N, C-alpha and C positions, 0 to 999 in steps of 0.2 A: 415571582421572578421567572423570566422566560427560560426555556430549555436551551442548551448550547446550540442545538441544531436550528433554532429559530432566531439566532442572534443576527443583528444587522450592524455593520460597522461603517463609519464615515471617516475617510482620511483624504485631505486635500479635495480634489475634484472627483474622487472615487467613492463608490458605495458598494460594499461587499455583503451579499445576502447569503449567509452560511447554509440555511436550510434549503434554499432553492438552488444553491451552488451557482450563483450568478455574480458577475462583476460588472459595474456600470461606470462609465466615465462621462460626466456631464449629462447623465440620463441615457447615454447610448451604451448598449451591451458590448462588452469586450470578451472575445472568445478566448478561452483558456483550456488547454488539455487537462484531464483530470488530475494528474500528478502536480502540474503547475498550480492549479487551484488549491489543492491540498497543502502545498508548500506555503503559498501565500496566506491561506487561512491560519495555519499554525503560527506563522510569524505575526500576523495581525492580532490574533487572540492573545498572544503573549507579548504585545508591544511594550517596548521599554525594558524588556528582560532578555538576558542572554539565553539562547537556545543552543545547547551543545550539539555538535555534529552527530554524536552517537544517538541522542534523543531523536533528532530529526530523521536519521536513517531508520531507526527502529519504528517510528510512528508512520513513516511514509511507505516503507517496504517491510511490513511485519513478518511476512512469510517467506522471505528469501534474502539472500546475501548479495548486496550490490556494492559497487565501488563508490568511494567518496566523490569521484569526479561527476557522478550522476547528480548528486546534490548540488555541487558547484555549478553544473550546467543549468539546473533549474533556477538557481538564484540569479545567475547571469542573464538568463532569458527573461526573468521577471523584471529585473532592472531595466532591460531594454523596453519591455512592454509598458512599464509604468512611466517611462521617460525620465529616468534618473539622470541628473546632471551634477556637476561639481558643486553648484549652489543649492540644489534640491536633492537631498539624500532621502532614500526610503529604507534601504537595507544596509546595515553596517556589518562588515566582516571583522570578527575578532580573531586575529591570527592564531592558528593552531587550536582554536577552541570552538567557534561556532558563529552564529549570526544573531543580529538583533534588529527588530523593526523600530526605527527611530522617529518616524513621523508621528505627529499627534493624532490619536485615534479616538473617536467618539462612538460609544455604543448607543444605538438608537433602540427605541421600543418597537418590537415587531407588531404588525397589525394582523390579527387573526380574522380572516373573512369567514364569518359563520352564516352567511346568507345561504339558506337551503333552497333558494329559488322557488318560493311559494307559488309564483305565477305559473310554474310549470305543472302544478298539481291542482286538481279539482276534487276536494274532499266531499264526502257525502253530504255534510251539513252546509256546504258552500254552493250547492247546485243552484239554489235560488239566487244567491248573491252574484253568481257568475253570469247569469242571464242578463241581457239588456232589459231596461224597463219596458213593460208591455201591458196590455190590458189584462184584467183579472181572468177573463175567459181564456185568453191565450196561455196564461200561466197554468191554468187548470189543465188545458189540453196537453201542455208539455209534461206536466206531472203524470198524466195517464200514459204518455209514451215512454217516459223514463222515470219510474217511481224510485224513490230513495232506497227502498228495500232491495231493488235489483242490483244496486251498485256494489253493495257489500259482498254478496257471494262472488261476484266477478273479481273483486279485489282480492278476496281470500284465495280464489283459484289461481290468479296470476302470481300471488305471493308464494303459494305452495309450489307452483312450477318453477319459479325462480330459485327457491331454496333447494329443490331437487337437483336442478342443473348445477348450482354452485357446489352441492355435495359431491356430484359425480366428477366435476372438474377437480375438486380438491383431492379426491381419491386418486385420480390420474397423476396429479402433481406429486403426491406423496410416493406413489409407486415409482415414478421416474426420477425422483430426486437422488442425486449421487452424493454419497457421504464421502468427504475427502479422506484419504488414507491417513492413519495415525502415524506420527513420527516414532518409529520403533527403534531407531538407532540415533546416535549423536557422535559428532566428531569435530574437533577444533584443529585448524591448520596453523601450526607454528610458523613464524617467518623463517624462510629458508636461510641457512647460514652460508655466507660467502667465505670460503676457506682461502681465498686469495686477497691481495690488497688492491686489485684492479677495480676502479670505480665502475667500469663498464659491466663487470660481472656482478657488482652490487646491485646495479639497476636491473640486471637480468634476474637476479634472485628475487627481488621485490615483485617484478612483473610476473614471474612464475608462481609465486605465492598467491598473488591476486587472482590470476586466471584459474588456478586450481580451486580456490575458495569459491569463485563465482560459478564454476562448473558443478562443483559438489552441491551448491545451493539449489540446483535445479532437480536434485534427486528427491522425490516426494516423501520418501520414508526416512530421510536423513535430516536431522537438525544440525545446522552449521553456523556457529557464531560468525559475525562479520569480520572482515580483515581489520577494520578500524579497532575493534575490541581486542584483537590479538597483537596489535602493534606494540603494546606495553611490554611484551615479552621478547622484543627484538634485542639482540646483543646482551641478553641476560642469562644467568644460570637457569637451567631448566629443572624445575621440581614438578615432575609429572603428576604426582598425586595432588599437589596443591593447585596446579592449573586446572586439572579435571574437576576438582571441587568448585573452584571459582567460576569456571565456565559452564558448570553443570552438564558435562559431557562424559561419555563412557571411555572414549579413546582420543588419542592425539596422533596427528600426522606431522612428522618432523622430517627435514631434509637438508641436504647440503649441496653446494656447487663448487667444483674445482676445475680450473682450466689447465690444460697441458698442451702448450703450443696452440694449434688451431682446433683442438678438441676440447669438449666439455664432458666432465664426468659428474652426473647427477645421481645422488643416492637418496632414497626415500624409505621411511619406515613408519609403520602404524603400530602403536603400542597402547596397552590398556593402562588403567590408573595405577597398577602395581609395577609398571615398567616392563611387562612381558611383551615380546615381539609377536605380533599377530600376522604381519605381512611386511615384506621388504622387496625392493627392486632397485636395480642400477641401470642407468641409461647412459650409453657412450655415444655422443653425437659430434659431428663436425660443426664448429661454431661460426661458419661463414655468415649465416643468416640467423641471428639470435631470435628474432621474432618468430620465424618459422619453427625453430627448435622449441621455443616456449609453448607455442600452440600445440605442437605434436606431442610433446611430453605431457603437458597438462591434460590433453585428451586421453592419452593412454592411462594415466594415473586415475583420472575420474572414472573411466570406464571399468577399470579393475575394481575400484571401490564400489561402483554401482552394482556389479555382479555379486560382491560380497554381501552388501546390504540386502539386495533382493533375494539372494540365495538363502539368507537367514530366515525368511518367511516360511520356507518349505520344510 
């Protein structure tokens, strides 16, 4: 059975070569950005089965936290590239759950090209066969000019030089290789609580939660579960110890938003699994431009937490 990376899939007029990371339509290559190709490949490999959004987000962005609209954008773009119409469906959306590739898919056997290009090499025992037919005397003269015993030392010399060069290059690569920093801390962002009944503030709270999660996800030494994984805790009683255990994090970030006239009062706390407060801050802002407030407050919160995480290394 072929390895997953060598799989070739045929659906409609398309041919997807997983190992080569290529997509063809009627034999012509179709250019796809890497994330688009990865999204299509996951859907095609699991054709006929529902792929939950959480699984796709984790597989496509394993080392960072991204918003669900990134996935929705990829799917919409793939539909456009594939030429999906009302009568010809490729990708089905399962509301609030995920996506499914619905077109019939055939897995083809991959062809392994093992031609080593023998014509490019003249082996010591092939010298006579490589020469054009000639007279015996001419063949003898040629052997005197290039006897077989002279070829082997040269081959050994070239092979030795090649191995030495490869060894030197390998040592340079190993010396320059950067080891990614380990995730030394972890934090989950709970959905911010809207203390008012204003739906506008509810949208602001969700946007603030999303932006903080995204910004914290860029901190190399901090592991942050995605916002999609944390949505289950919205409008529910908070059991800090249980959530920390379920999300496998050391701390939680919780917050609330309250409006007073044209002002917004945003409170945020970082607590550990035992409920102890590690850090807290309050932001009092004029709410004329909610998007500007969201960006500014999210930036300040993520920067404060970045300093805490990086300071812990020293």
